[in-house]
N, C-alpha and C positions, 0 to 999 in steps of 0.2 A: 051793538058792542056786547061781548060776552061778559057775564057777571062772574064774580069770584067763585060762586058755587058751581057754575057751569065749567069753569076752568079746572077745578080740582079733579073731577073724573078724568078729564083729558090728560092732565099731568100724571095721574096714576097709571093710565094706560101707557103713556110714553115711558115712564119709569120701568114698567114691566117689560116693554119691548127692548129697552136698553139693557136691562138685566139679562134678558134671554139672549140677546145678541152677543153678550160677553162669553157665552158658553159655546158659540159656534166653532171657534178654533179647537176646543177640547173635543167636541162631538165629531169634528172632522178627523182628528187623530184617532179617536175611538173607532170610527168607520174604517180607517186605513188599517188599524190593527186587526179588526175583525176580518177584513178582506184578506190580509196577509196570512192570517191563520188558515183560511180556506185554501188559499193558493199554495201554501207550503205543506200543510198537513194532508189535505185531500189530494190536490193535483200533483204535488211532487212526491211526498212520502208514500201515500196509499196507492196511487195510480202509476206514477212514472218509475219509482225505484222498484227494482225487481228482487233484490236480495233482502231476505227477512232480517238478517243481522244488521244490515245497513239501515233498514227501516227503523228498527228498534233504537239503534244508536242515534239516528237523526231525531226521532220523536222525543227521546229522553232529553237530549241536549236542548232541543228547541223549547220544550215545555219548562225546563229549568230556567233558561234565560228569559222566557216570557214571564214567568211567575215573579222573578226577582225584579225585573224591569217594571211590571205593573204595580208591584208593591211600593216601589220607590215613587212611581208616578202618582199613585193614590195618596201617599203621604204628602207629597208636594202640593197637590191640589187641595186636600181637605184639612190640612193642619191649619188651625186658626192663626192669624197674625197676632203678634204681641203688641199691644197698644201701650201708650204712655201711662204710667201710674198716676193716681189722683194727686199725689203730693207735688206734682209739677204744675198743677192747675192753679192759676192765680186766684186768690180769695176775692170775694165780691168787691170789697173796698178798693183793693189794688187794681182789679180789673176795670172798675169804673174810671179810675185815674188814667189807665192806659187807653181806654176807648174814647174818653173825653178829656184829653190832656189840656192843662192850662197853657202850656207852650211846647215847643218841639223837643225840649230836653226832659220834660216831666216823665213821659212814658219810659224813656231809656233809664232814668234814675230809678223809677219804681221797679222795673224789670231786673236791673242789676242788683238792687237791694234784696229783692225776693230770691234771686238765684244764689246769693251767698250761702244759703243754707242747703243748697242742692249739690249733688256730685256731678257738676258739669265743668268741662274743661274747654270744649270746642267753642269757637267764636265765629262770627260772621267775618267777611273779608275786611270790614271796617273796625273790627275789634269788639263789637257789641255781643251781648249774650244772645244766643239764637232763640227767637220767639216765633211761634206760629200764630199768625193773626186769625186763621180760620178755626183752629182748635182752641185758641186763647190759653195756651200753656207754654212753659219753657220746654224747649226741645232737649231731651237727653242726648248725650254724645252719640253720634253716628245715626241718630233717628232723623227721618225726613218725612215730609207730608206727601202722601200718595193721592194724586188727584182722582184716580180711578176708584180707590177704596174709600176716599173721602175722610181719611184720618191719618195721623202721624204713626209711623211704623218703626219699631225698634230695629236698629241695624238693618235698614232697608238697603237691599242690593239693587233691585229693579222690579217693576211690575211686569210679569210675563203673561201675555195673552194666551199662550199655549197651555198654561195651567190655571188660568183665570184666578190668579192669586199673586200677592206680593211675595217675591223671594226675599226672605229676611231672616232674622235671628232664629225663629222657630223652625223653619223648613229649609235653611240653606244647605245643611248636610244632605237632606233628602233630594234637593235639586241636583247637587253634584252627583250623587249616586244614580239618580234618574238619567242624567246625561251619560254616565259611564256604562250603566247596564243597558240603556237603549242602544248605545253604540255596539256593545257586545252582541246584543240581540240581532242587530242588522248585519254585523260582521259574520255571525254564524250562518245566517241565511245566504249571504253572498258566497262564503267559502264552500258550503255544502251543496249549493245549487250550481256552482260554476261548471263542473264537468258535464252536467246535463245541458247547460246553455251551449257549451261547445258541441255537444252531441246534436242538438237541435239544428245548429248551423251547418254541420257536416252531413247529417243524414236527412234526406227528404223522403220520408215514407208516411203512409197513413197512420202508422203506429205512433209517430211523434207529432202528428199534425192536429189541427183543431184548436178549440178554445183552451184546452188544457195547456197546450204549448204556450199560448198567449199569456195565461195567468203566471206560469213559471217564469217566462221571460220578463214580464212586467214586474213581478215581485223582486226579481234579481236587480233590475235597474233602479227601482224605487228604494230598495234596501241600500244599494251602493250610494245613491244620492244622499239619503238620510245619514248614512254612516259618515260620509265626508263632512257634512255640516255638524253633526254631533261631536265628532272628534275635535274639530277646531274649537267649538264652544267648551268642551271638556278640558282641553289643554289650557285655554285661556283662564278658566275658573280655577284650575289647579295652580296656575301662576298667581292669581289673586290670593288664593288661600296661603300660598307660601310666603307672600308679602303682607298678609293680614290687611287686605284692602277689599272694599266692595266695588262694584262696577261704578257707582256714583263717585266714590273716592278716587278711582283711577282716572276719571275725567276731571275732577276738581278736588285737589288735595285738601284734607281737613285742616282747619285753621286752629292753631293753639295760641295761647297768650304770646308765645315767642314768634309766631308767624306760621304760614302754611308749611306742612311737612307731610309728604306722601307716605313716609315710613313711620309716622308718629305712633301707630299702634302695632308696629312690627316687634315681635318678641323673640325673633329667631325662628327659623323654619320649622323646627320640631314643635315648639310651643305654639306657633301659629296654626299648625295642623291640629294639635290637641284642642285648641280653642274651638274649632269647628266639629271635630270628630270625637272629642272626649279623651279620657285617660284610661278607658277600658278597651284594650286592643282587640279583644274577642268581638266587640260590637262596632268596630270602626266601619265595616262595610255592610252592616245590617241596617235597614231603614227604620231604626228606632232612635228617638231623641237622646243624644248623649253629649251635646255641646256644653261647654263650660260657661259659667257665669249666669247672670240674670237678664242680660240684654240691655241693662241700664248703665252699669258701671263697667268701664273698659280700662284695663291696665295699659299704661304707656310703656315706654322702653325702660323698665326697671325690674331687676331680678326680684326684689322684695315683693313687688306687686304681682309678678307672675306666680311666685310661690304662694302668695296669698289667695289668688284666684283658684289654683288647683286645690289648695288646702280647704278653702271654704266649700268648694264643690264636693269634696270627699266627705266633709262633715255633714253637709246637707243630705247626702246619700245615706250616711250612717243613721241619721235621725229618722229618715223615711223608713228604713228597715226596722 
């Protein structure tokens, strides 16, 4: 039977393998992007397209959409998640009572007593304060525990394997821009290569034959497939933004003291949009963080709270300057 010291190296190797496996979807997309660059720039623009002006227009447009798409993708992947502040962590004495309660009601009483000093409104379906047994802290409103990241994440939307990251408060804007710009990138490839796809089907000569033709045909169909999927996801998340919901909240409405309410955080479509994209219009579609709030406190349906959120964000930005 293996001893503890022998199991530790094995466990370390297993963790490294699991961590590496999480990057497989990202590396797959990176490979597709690199190949699509070759197929479009080399095989289509430099070899197939004959007009110099047409080459220049295609290349400029392609590189613009590629750059803005990759910028948003990078931000989505590498922006760190926002974790729960220390003030939500139960102190040692209270934690001991929760982990080793005298009876079934002791833990709930301790948690509810500690939560009275915290800005939490959401409850469990049973009306109790939301508490994470794995992280041993009170969950802020809209925060959820991610089993992949191994921690609670502020305003968690979902964990996306294609970015190897939680889509949450800190990168939700980047994720939506990534979907939108990736769709435009694919759409640009489809529209600009369409006439050559038609030409390939109509003309059967050595000039349009060979592997070059295969690459152009394949990049057209791959781009069309991705564009369809991306558009559906983009529209869905625009719908969620307009109603101020996360993917998790769309499946299970957040519970307030008054009961479940799927529109509990909705502040009106414009304010909902501002909460994600910020109040600086010039930066709405730029992959830079401009979301309002701190990820912990979320205004409900109250004009006073909406104004307070926007005012506080403005004051924070003035102080930083």
